[in-house]
Phi, psi and omega in degrees: 000317182299330183294334183261348189259159177269357178230168181222183183297322180299315179302311184287325177299319177296318181296311185286339180299334183264002183289132178279133177260124184211163176279132179262116181284160182301326183269013181303133186298333183248309185261004181286177183303320178244027179287172183306316184293314182292327177293323177294315181298314181298325177294323185274326186235353180077212184294145182248348188303122178079356181284142176275118184237133174237135175252122175273128189076043187271024178292136176055040193265105170283336177295314179296323176302315180300320180297324179279313188290318184255332182266343181078021179284154173264113197245149176229138176242134178234132178196154180267000178269112178297322178297314181297320181287329174296321177295319178301314180298319179296319179299315180291320180299313184290337178263004176068034180237161181257145177211144171262125180250138179233115177266106183195154169288125183304327183281348179253340182288136178248108181290150179246013180201168171263160179238151179289322182221130176247131180228153168203140187234116178067042180243309189300329183289350177271002180249136182292329179233121182286342187299308182301321180293314180293327177297321177293320179299324183298334179291341181271350188259132169269182182296335181258005183277163176228151172237129177234129180212165179219162175222157174303141182279085184287355176264358178292151180304321184291346178296342176303317181291322178302311181292325184283318190249354175219058188295327180295314178294318180302323184291346177275003182238145179236133176278115175259119183292163177303316181295323179295316179290321178299317179294318179297318179297319182299333180276355184234022179064029177243161178215137176286119174287313171190163174251155182206169178234147179200175174095181182295158174299145183261112166240311177232119184253348180209172178294134181293140175267346179239144180260166178145172181295319181301305177303322180297315181295321179293322177299317178297319178298318178297318179300317180296318179295323178298316179297319180296316183292331177290329182275335175234086190289082179238011185296338179288345180284312171081159179208134184304324190269346183231336186292146183287334185231145170244135185237167179221139171251124187240141174228165174286141176302319182298330179296320179298318181299319181295322178296318181295329179289000000 
């Protein structure tokens, strides 16, 4: 995995080491039962109760927790960061939920089953070529399975500030176009059902690497937009030019054929 990625285990172990472990209440604006994330998921995949769900890159995952805690999914997390997977286990333990954790490099792990839903959030953009990763994901999907994933919306207007004031972090991400992902999927028996945008408006997506009045003002602007979006929960609807995340819903080509029959 590391050979294809712009990041490595050391990078992610350092990142996850600082993650706060906390209880997520039902009314949480993002991870709650009717939070922004769960409304997006329900729109894309429908009911989750009893569904087998695996998250690739599932270190420190509150998203996976939401699928189990509010959706009733049977969940598995896979990641090569031992620190990150320890955080995932702690998150589930403190929230009274069950999770199966697998510490492994995704490219070396051999699955022994299919899953109803495969998810990954902010993973694909760290790979220079999306094809090998998506090819591995296709092995997890049966004809009736779905894959839903997202990446930071690097085409949003606010990504300009990200590139300007946090260039080192920006350089660890690659913008994969719709056509690039569509072509990669076509080579792996997958098909894009549709693409979508969601989440808070993007002005600041990471900690600034440069100081100054400009970065400070944009940070204040991001804080204000976050408060606004929490009071009018429409972030799951999304917009290409402002939303923080762009997502994809993927199905097996063979699944389409069965429906047509």
